[in-house]
N, C-alpha and C positions, 0 to 999 in steps of 0.2 A: 649350056645345060640342059636336059631333055626333059619337059615338064613332067609332076607329077601324077599320077595316076587320080583317076576321078574318085574314088574311096577315099583314099589317103588326104585331097586335096579336101574334101567335106569333112575330114575328122579332123584336119588342121584347124578349120574354122571354128568347129566347135569349142573347138581348146582354147581358141583366143579368147570367147565370146566369155568362157566362164570365169567370174572374177575372185581373185583370190581372198581371204579373211586374214587384216592388218592384225598384229597383236595388241592392239587399244581396244577391235574391235571382239575378240575371242575374250577380251577380260572380260568386256562388259558384258558379254552373253554369258559368262561366267557366274558374275555378278548377282545376273536378275533371277539366272536359275537359281542358285543358291540361297536369296530370298523366298522365292514362290515356296523353295519347298519348305523351308522354315516357317512360312504361313501355315502350308497345308500343315506338318507338323504341331505345329501349335493349337488350329482347329482342331485336328482330330482327338490332342491330346484333351483340350478342352472341352470336347461333344465324348469321348470315355470320361474322363471326370462328371459330368454332368450327368450323366446317362448308368453309369456304374458307382463309383464313389458316394457321392450324392445325390442319389434316385430317392432314398426312405425320407430323409430331409425336407426335398424340393416338393415330392409326393404329399407330404404330410402339410407344409406349407400351402399349397392346393387345396388340400381337403380345408382347411381353415380360412380360408378365402370364400370358400365355398358355404360357409356356414356362419348366420347371425346369432349372435346372442340376443335378444330382445326382451327387456324386463318386464314383466307383470306386476302393475300394486299390487295392494294388498290395500282391505279397507280397514279402518281402522276402528276399535272397538266403541262402541256406543258409551255414552254417559246417562243414567238414568236417576231419575231422587228416588225417595224413600219409600215411594207407592209405583215404582215402575216408568213412570213417563219418560218419555226420552228428551233429553235436554240439548243432547249434541249426537249427531250420527254423521255417516258420510253416503254421498249420492256417486254412484259413476256418472263420471264426464269426461271430455276428451280434451286434453291440453297441447297449443304447439310449441315445442321446444327448438333451442337452436342450439348446437355446442360449435361451440370457439374454436378449439381445433380443427373442424372437418367444413367451416365455411371456403369459398373461394380461395380467400386469403386467409390464413390462419391470423385469429386475433393475440397479440402480443402485446408488452405491455408501450412497445414503441407507437403503434397504431391506435388506441384507444381513444384519445381524442380525435383524430380523421379517421374514420373507417374509409379504406382503400374502397377505389369506384365499383371495384365488382362487388365486395360489400355491403356497400350502400345501395347500390343495385337490388341487390337480390332482398335487401330489409323494405326497399321502398315497393317492390314488387306484393312481398309478402304483405306490407302494412296496406294496399289496395285490397287484396281478397279478406281482410279481416276487418278492415273500417278503421284503420287505425290511424292517426293524423300522422303526413310525414315531413312537419313541420318540424326545424331542428328549434331546440326548446334548452333550456339549462339542465343539466344534468350533474349534482353535486354530488362528488365521488370520496370514498375516505381509500385511501391507498394506505398501507403498512409498510412502512421501512425495513432496512435491516437494521434496524436500529431498536424496532419493536413499537416505534412511534407511528401513529397514523397522523399522515400529509393531507390532507382536503384539497381538494381540484373543484372548478366547475365547468364543465364540458359544454358545447354546445351541438348539439346532434340529437336525431331522431330519437320518438320514445324506444323502439324496439331497441336501436343502436345501447338506449341508455340503460335497459332492461338486460343486455348483454353483459355490455360493460359492468355492469355492478355486479352482477355474479361473478362476473371471472376475477375482480379483483379479491371476491373470498375466495372462491375453489376455480381453479386455472380450469381445471378439465371437469368441472360438472357443467349439466346440460342448465343453458337458462329459461325461462317459461315467460313467454310474451305475449299469452293468450290462455285464458280457461273456458271451458263451457263452449265450444266453439258449435255452433250450427248444422245440422246434415250435409247441405252444401258445400258448407267451406270443408269440411271433414274430405265429402269425396273430390272436391276438388284438389285439396293438398296431396292424398292417399294417391293420385293417379297422377300427380308430378314430380315423384322423389328426385329422379335422375334429375329433373330441371331446378331442384331447391338444393342446393349441395349444401349441409350442415341442418337443415329442417328435418322434422321429423314430428308425427303426431302420437301421443301416447294417451292410452286409458288410465285416469287416475282416478282417485277420490277425493271429493268434495266434501268439506267439511259445512256440515249446516248446523244451525241453532234455532230450532224453530220458536224461539219465546222470544228471541231479537237479543233486546236490553234486558231481560229478566239474567241478575245473575250473572252479567259478561265477565267483572273483572276475577268473579271465581271461579267460572270455565276457562278463562283463558283463550289462549289463541293458541295454531299451529304454526307454520313456516318452514320454508327451505332449511335443513340443517347447514348451519354456518361454519365458518372455518377454523371457530372457536373449539366447537363441537364437538367435531369430527375429532378430532385428538382425545377426548376426554373419555374414561373408560367406560363409562354408563352408554357411550351409544356405538360401544364397539360392535362390529358388523354390520352395523346401518350404512345402507349405500348413502352416498355422498350425495346424490338427487332427491333422498327422501325428505318427505314432510314429518317433523317431528313437533312434539309439543314447546312452545317458547314461552307460554306463564301461566299463572292458574293452575288449576288440577290437569289440564292438559300436560303441562310440563311433570309435574307432580307424579302423577301415576304412566307417566308416557312410556316406564317401560312394560305396563299389561297393556296399554292400547294400542301401544303400534305391535303394525303384524308384519309378516315374514312377506317379503317379496317372493313371486314366483318367475317363471324363465322359461322361452320359447328356444329352440334352437333351430332356426329356422333357416331352408335352401334358397338360395339365392341364384339366380345367373350371373353372367359377366355383367351385366348393367344392372345389378342388383336388383330385379325384379322377382318377388316373391315367386317362389316354386312351390314351396311344400316343406311341412312341419317335420323335423327329424324325431325329436324328444319333446315334451313337455314336464316342465314342474310346478304347476299349481304354485299357487299362493295361499298365505293361510293368514285368516283375518286376525286382526287382534281381539284380545277380550274384554266385555262390556266392563264399567264401573258402574255400581249402584251407590252412591252416597244419601247421606242424612239431612237434604235440602227437600225441608215441603215449597212446593211449590205455590202452593197457594197462600203460604204466610209469607213468600218472601214476594209474592205481588202485593199482596197488603204492603207490606212492610215499605215497598218501593213508591205505592200511590200516597201511604198518608204520611213518606216523608218529605217527598214530593209537595203535598197538599201546606204541608207547615215552613217548605221554603217558601211557595208561594205568599204565604198567608202574613210571612213576618219581614219585609223589607228591612235592609238589606242584605236576608239570608240568600246564599248561593250554594250551597253545598251541606254534606253530613252522610252520615251513616248509621245503620241499625246493624243489632246481631242479637240473635236470639240463639239460646241453647240449653240443653239438659244439665241442669250442674250438678248433677249424680255422675254422669259418665261423660261428657263431652262432647256431645252428639251434638252438631252447628245443626238447627232446625232452618236458620233464616241469615244470611249476612250480604248486606246490600249500602251500594255508596253510590251516592248522586253527584255530581251529574254523571250518566253514565252516556254508554252507546249502543250501537247495533253490534253483537261480534260478528254477525256475518261479513262486516265490511273487510275483512280480512279474503275473504273467501275468494275472490279475484285473482289471488298472485299478490305480488308485491303493492302497497298502497303508494301514492303518489308525494313527495317531502310535503308539498302544502296538505293535504289529508291529513297526514300524521303530525303536522305541524298544531293543527286545530284541535287533535287531540291530546296535544301534549303540551299545553301552555298555557301562560294565565290566563292570555283572554277570553278561554273555555274554561278555568277554572280545571285543569287537567283531568277528563274524565279517565284515561288509562289509570289513575291510580286508584286502589283499593281502602278506603279511607277505615276501612275498618281493621286493619292491621299496618297501613303504610301512609297514616298520617297521627303524627302523636302532638299533644300540648295538655295545659293545664286542663282539669278537669273541675274544680269549681269545689262546692260543697259535696259533692257525690264523693270524694277523700274522706270526709272524716269518720266514716267507719273503720278507718283504716286506723284514724290516727285516734279514736277510740279505744282500738286493741292497743297501740302500742302502751296507751299512758293508763290503761288498767292493768295489764301483762307487767308491767315496768313497778307498779306501785305508785307511781306519781298522781295516779286519782282512783277512786273507789267507784262502785256503784252508786254509796249513799253520799255520798261529797256534794257539796251545794255549791254553786260560785254566783254572787251577785252580777248579772248582765246589768250594767247601767247605762248603757248606750255607745260606751267606748273603753277600750285596753289599754291603757298605759303601760312602756316598762321603756328603761332607759331613755327616758325624755322624748320616748315618740309614743303617738297616741294612733290607734286606729278605732276604724267606727264600722259598725252593723249597716249592711247597707237599708238605707232610707233613716236613717238612726233612729232604728227601733232599738225600744228599750223593754227588754225582756223578763228583766227581775232574776229573782231568785230560779235558779237553774240548777237538776240534776242532769246526769249524761242520760238517761232516755228522751228528759225532756228538750234540752239541749239540740238532741238530733231531730225531735219533731217540730222545732221551729228552727231548726239550722242557725244556732246560735255562731256568729261568726266571732265576738269576742271570747266565748267560751270556749270556742276553741284555741285562737292565740295564744289563750291562758295556757291551754296543754301543750302546744307548740313551743312554748318559754319554758314548762318541766321537763319536758322530753331532751331539751337540745344539749349536747356534749359536743365540745371542739375537739375531740379526738378525730383523727385523721378519717374515720369510717364515720362519723357521727354516735348518736344514739340510737336510745328504743325507738324513736319512729323512724329511722334508717333501715333499723334491722329487722324491725315486723314490715315494713312497706316492701322489705326487699322478699321476704319468707311470702308474701304475698304473690309477688312476680312483677312488681315496679321496677322499670328499668332493665328487665330481660324479657329475653323471647318466650313465647306460652307452647312451644314446638309444636303448633298447626302444620298440617299437613301444604300449606300451602308455601311458596319461595316468597322470599323478600319482605319477610314481615319485619319490620322497625321494633327493635329494643327499646326504645325511649329513652330515660333519663332520669336517675333518683340522685337530688343533689346531697351534696354531702359536705365537711370540710376537705376532704380529699379531692373529689371533683373540683373544687372550685380553686384549689392551689392548681391544681393542673391547666384551668382552662385559661387562668391568670400568662401562667408559663408560658402558653400558643400563644396568645397576647403578644406579652413581652417578644417572643420571637421575632413572631410577626411585623412587629416595630423596628426589632433590629433591622430585621433586612432590608425594611426598606429606612434603613441611617437614620432614624428618630434617637435624635440627641435625649440623653439619660436624662437631663433635666424635663423633658416633656414625656416622658414613660407615663402611659394612661391618659392623656390627656385627650378630650374628645374632638380637639382638631386635628388629630392624627393618628387617631385611633382604626384600629380594624376592623371595629364592633364584635370583637368577640369576646369580651371581658372587660371588666373597668379597673381590676387592680384589687379590689378592696377585700378584706378577708375576710372569711364566713365569722358569721355573727348570730345572733339568737333571733334577730330579723326574718334569716333565712329562713329557721324554724319554722318560726310563727307562718309566713306564706305555705310554706308545705303544708302544715295544719291544715288549713282548709283548701287546700290543692291549686296553689297560686303558685308562681315564681315562677322558677325553672323546672320545675319538673313536668315530665315528659310520659304522657300513657294516650296508649292506643286504646277503643273502646273493646277491643279482645282481652287486653289485661285487664282493664276493672271487669268484664262479665266475666273472667275466672276468678279476681279477688272476691267478687259477689256470691258468686257459688260457693264458694267455701264458706260464707258467713251462712248461705244457707243449707248445706249439706253437714255442719257439724267440723270443720276445719280442715276437710280434703280440696288438694290443690290437681287439679284435674286437668287433664291435657285435652286440649281440643281438638277435633278432627271431624272431615267431611266425609273421607272414605270408611263406607259401610261393609261393601266385599269385594271382591274381582269372581266376576262371573264366564263362565264359554256362553258362546253362541246361545247354545240350547238353554242356559239357564245354572246349569249345572256349577255351585258356587266350588270357586277352586281357593280361596284364600279371605276370610274374615279378619277386620280390624277391631280390633278393641286394647287401645294402649290403656296401660295400667296406668294410675296417680301418680302423680308426680312426687309428691310428699304428703306430708299429713301436719297442721301446726296444732302445736299440742296449746290450745285456747280455752281457759277454764270454761265448763261449760256456761255456770253464772255468767259470764261475762258476754258469751255469744247472747245467750238470752236475754239478755239489757240492751244491746245492740241490735237486735231483730224488735224487739218490742218497739223501740225506739223508730225503726223503720216502719213498724206495722202501724203505729200513731201519729205519722207523717203523711201517710197514704191513705187513712180512715180517717182521723180524730178531727174537730174544730181546730183551727189555730196551726194546722196540719201544711207544710209546705205545697205537696201534693194531693190535699184532701178534697178538694173543689174537684179536680179533675177525676178521681174516682169514685164521687161519690155514686151512690146505689152500683157498685159493681160487683155481682155477687161473689168473685172470688177474693182470697186472703192475699192481696197487694201488701210486698212490705217493699217501699222502695224511697227514694232519695234523691233531691233535684241538687241540680249544679249551675250557677251561674260564671264560665270563667273569663276572665279580663287577657285579652293576648293582641300585642303588639299594637295596641292602641286603636285598634277595631273595636265595631262593636260588639258585645258580650256573645261568646259560644253560649249556645243552650248544651246544657247533657241531664241526662235521666236514668237511673240503672234501678230495675229492679227486679222481684222475684217473687214465684209463690214455690212455695216449698215442696217436696212427698209428706210431710206430715199432713199438707191442706189438701194435695190432691195427689191424684194418679197417675197428673200427665205434667210433673214437676219442670217449669222452663224460668229462666233468668232472661232480661231482657235489658242492652245498653242503646240507649240513642242518643248519638250527638249532631246538632245544628249548627255549620257556621254562621254566625251574626244573625244567630235564633233568636235571641234577648233573655231572659229569664227562661231558668230550666222549664216551667211549669207553664210558662206559655209556647214555647219552642220546640221542646224536647217530650214534654210527659204525655200529650194528647199521641203524639205517634206510636208511644211504647202501649197505652190505650186500645189503639186500635187492633195492636199486633195481637195483643193480650185477649182479646175479643174472638180475634180468629182464631186462633188456638184453641179456644174452649169453648164456643157456639160456633164456629163453624162461618161467621160475619163479622165484617170488620164493625159494626157499630157506626154510631156517629161521631164526629172529630168534637172536643169536649176539650178548649183551649181552659188552661188555669189563668189565675190573677195575682199570684202569690208574688210577688217581687224581692223576696229573698235568694242571696247569692248560694 
């Protein structure tokens, strides 16, 4: 065979070197190619979807992410006294707040007791800047269960962590304030490091301040962060869940006027959250001012005089006073001791120990406004009410005479005057003057009635306002109690139900060793009415209720509605709304009866032998007053004094009621306080403290 030509040999060699594609390889290539085309198709479709179909949606979202809404706090309106003096104001400050959902590890119900490491590190760094302890402490927390009950826990976490947790369990999406009124260096440091402290912000706030510190603290009340219950109430509709609202006293009662409207800034930020500029601003609107009837000088003197009485009459440890206009119900002064510095709540949430100190028996409950929230027997200050019932029912007349032999006996039981005094023949006027208990025990028996609602005494006491709220513009007023046969039957049943619940055998019902301490199971008797007639037993009256009753005696029978609010003013002083509540009702008391009762009260404060005459000797104004010495739960007697100077005797009518817990006799513990209040009211100075010597109950 002849050799192939050179060019054919080369072509043959090249053909032998080219590998052939197997079917398997071809299949793989086809699969890979198909997948590649599919991926490119999906990517192309997604790109088309994002840029064409969803372009508006994402452009809008990007715009929103580029803009932040920053709330701007509004100033709360001021509270002014009757002369325009500021009692409560708002001062600008800066607060450090933490948003639980924005923390490095968002706060949830599962990590409350053990903050994640990233959050704990942030808390500690922030604590170092603010000078707050990082030490773990007890953090009591109440968490609402799905069944509506509060489950109490005690966590051991840092102070900042505790503040955040307590706010979270109230409102999970509200910010927690961990510091207020920070210093300028702290403000600058935190403002420059916003990106390094996720969830932490510095906000301008308005801090509530009370220039007079402990003067009328319970009356003015307090403010605080809106809570989980309040955000659901209609009266707080529209208020931001981070806002400060009134929590007690006038701050709460007039919150709708004092509360401002927060503003907002639409802020432009960059991708790191740094401020770039403002897009739009909605300025805040300050709250309106509230002018009240309180006379600051009278209030101050009342607190000083009451404190002097407490200091002078061991073991006295508290009390209250009230001064008001008997014709229209304007409250000139209302005080309660012990008291507290109202500014204690200004720094945000107070510690558990501080709150306990303000609200326990050891400190005698400084938070309580005793003028409206402390009720009990009033002693002989109740006797004008008994006098009205006896006269109006016909059980007694102004000319009837009772022979006071020093004791009064009925149904085999005898009662005695204080100090076993024997007052002899007495008509109603003189019985009020010397405060004869025997005389009024007799009226209690004469007006007794076993009917469910009782007799004339219950009827007229109810009309005077005993056992029901006065309607004052302060929350949490107690209604007290007016005992009657129906009431006694009801509490006996409550006691019985309690004993049944504890499986007490029927043979032992109402026995002292198994009693729940609610009632003793006895039926109503004339003795109950005897006690009521002298302001003892189960009657429960507040100083304000007694002031309303004495106002009716002073003004001719009108039951006024006591109030502190005078008007609401715009920041420029324009009056927007005035408050002048109408009379509640009018008591149709025979003018002769009223004059007889007034004569007895006037004699008691001015004539020899009158129970408070030595306190008001040489006092220039016509004082009508009655002492009261109330026995209460085995303690030393509570001192009471109620008095008035009516419009018939002055152009500045006033009624004053004072009570001193464990202050002893009314003329000794309470009347001297009333004298100094009256002296300040009429003469501009409190004068001397004059204690009486009467030992009459």
